[in-house]
Phi, psi and omega in degrees: 000318181296319180297318179299319179298316182294320176301317180298319180296318179296313182296323177296321177297318179291321181296335177279004178091010181264107183263002173275167179307139185302143179292152178296142180258134180307144176077004174284140173283160182305318181292331177289322177297318179297317180296320178299316181293319180298315181292326177299315179296321180295318179293322177301314179295327181289328184276328183305316179299329178296312179296325184296333184296338182239013182297329179287349181254007189235141182224158167274139178251124183245140174226119178050050174080007178237137174277114190247343184196174172253150177235153181237123183288135179223182178064233179266011180095354176257006173244147183223135172267138176209182185272117186300314186293342179273344180243349191296336183289323181226059187283001180265007181220062186254138170228152175236150180227129178270168181296337178269006179094354178297138182234152178207148170276158185218144172239156182273115177286322182185170184231134171258092192299315185299327182265356183059043182241138174245144176254119182259148171251126184265152173224115178119352179198157176226135182242167181285119181294145182287151173250115183279143179289141176260002180282165177295155181296148185293151181281171177302136179096348181286135181286143180230154180231125174269121186265154176238184182292339172250194185267018174271112177302139178278336180190152175227135180198192179235159172292119181265323178220134181293172183310131182201171176263147176253001179274123183303320184290350177273351181269137177293140185229127179270315176099043177224162165246126186231161177220167180299137179282115183292343184262003179149220184287166176085179176240141183270125179282117179258343178202143176244124182291133181301139175061020179273174178300319180295318181296317180294332181275350178096013175294138184237157172300139182084354170296150174247116180280122183256326182213153171224116182054038177087349178275124178295140182244115179244353182199168176298326178297317180291326177295317178296318179298321179293322180291328180294343178282352186236168179233163179305137181098343178293142175258123181230164176253126178253121179266125181233153170254120183249123181289144174256112186296334182281313184266339183081358180265157178264146174247128178277129181235146174247113186251121175287131184231132170262109185293145179252178174276151181289129179285165176283131178252157177303139183252166172300141178313132190301317182298318180293319180297317179297321180297320180293318183291327187273010181299334181264008180131181182297146182243159177293149178300314177248120185223014181208173176080011181287142181296321182213127179215162166250134180263136179226162179265004180293141186259084177274148171280156176306324181285357179254009179266151181111359183256172181286148176239133185238156167272178185289350176272355181092006176285130178277102188268353180173188182237124178294130189234343184196139162258110191263322174202191188291345182240356187228133165233154183241148181233132171282123179299152180305320180298324178291319179296314179299321181295316183289330178293341176271003181247164177282134175269161177267155179294144183301327180290345178264348182282152178290144176288149178299154177231144175231127178062030178080001182249126182284134177271148178253169188295338181265009177255125177249122179290145178299133178206130178296146179293136180230137180245130179301145178289141177282158176303138181092353182294329179297319179293321178295321177297318180297318179296320179297319179296320179296319178296319177297319180297317178299320179295317181294323177297319179296317179298317180299318180296318180292319179294324178295321177296320178296319180295323181289338182275357181287000000 
């Protein structure tokens, strides 16, 4: 039981993006702390080879002396995918650096605006193009590794939400406000939105929705889940129980409904929303509205987005695209990346400039960002040696503290 608890603590630390030895947990005994640290080092060693498999396909992207994003080599190795909003302000002065020290200047071939991805053309170096996985996207709970240009993983986490769309207009919308039915099963319709799919189909206030497309509905949560299976334009049958005021009996009706897209609703004031989201650290300029993403709990920095993400088997399942808030980062699935590479991109001068907090940035505005220098080859080994020395020191301190405690 104790070993299982310690493994969980280590994995939780890694899933939060912490690749250093796990922090001590209150109420742990000295031997438990030692076990946690040992397992943290072991897991770190286990994950590093996964990241190493694509280090030759990964680069640091620099703009005007700042490392702003990660890039992933595609095509013949002279093209790189990276995050458009992190380079878009000064896209005429881009350089890339590989983990082996190779450098190249880069120009923007095109922009995939919906995915916030830019395709770069390199001059001066060629990298190993990435091989995208053709397998289905990993399920919830599967561990993922965000790789960098050397063998130091940029983040480790789990799939928190399976592949889905973040565009509101891509979600099926019925057009009602409902509450729990106090008299039994289903949800009670308390309001029907004007000109909505429900209104056009004849759904009325006081109707009780029992089924949607054959799925039984017992709560608002189940209704939302049933709608997530569909997209705007789908025709479904909604079964309702309608009360008869004269007889007091209910009549079951089956109403054909053509679902619409979800309209835009008023949002929390942007400045306040950004402040709430950024409590866990810096966020990506563009972090929402993607057509298709996988959600993960790994805590990537904005400058660490744009690189390949792998499962523990080494399959490249996607491209890290956003750190959205303190608990969420988003990944473009491999299938989505392959699909956009088969489409025409727009010229960078036609693409929208990045925005932060609802305010458009101009080319002469540079967002504050700490200077970052790519790690030199061999830095991972030096870091590992440093961690081992720290672990030995901590073990000695623990033994001495335990001796002091026994002498009381």
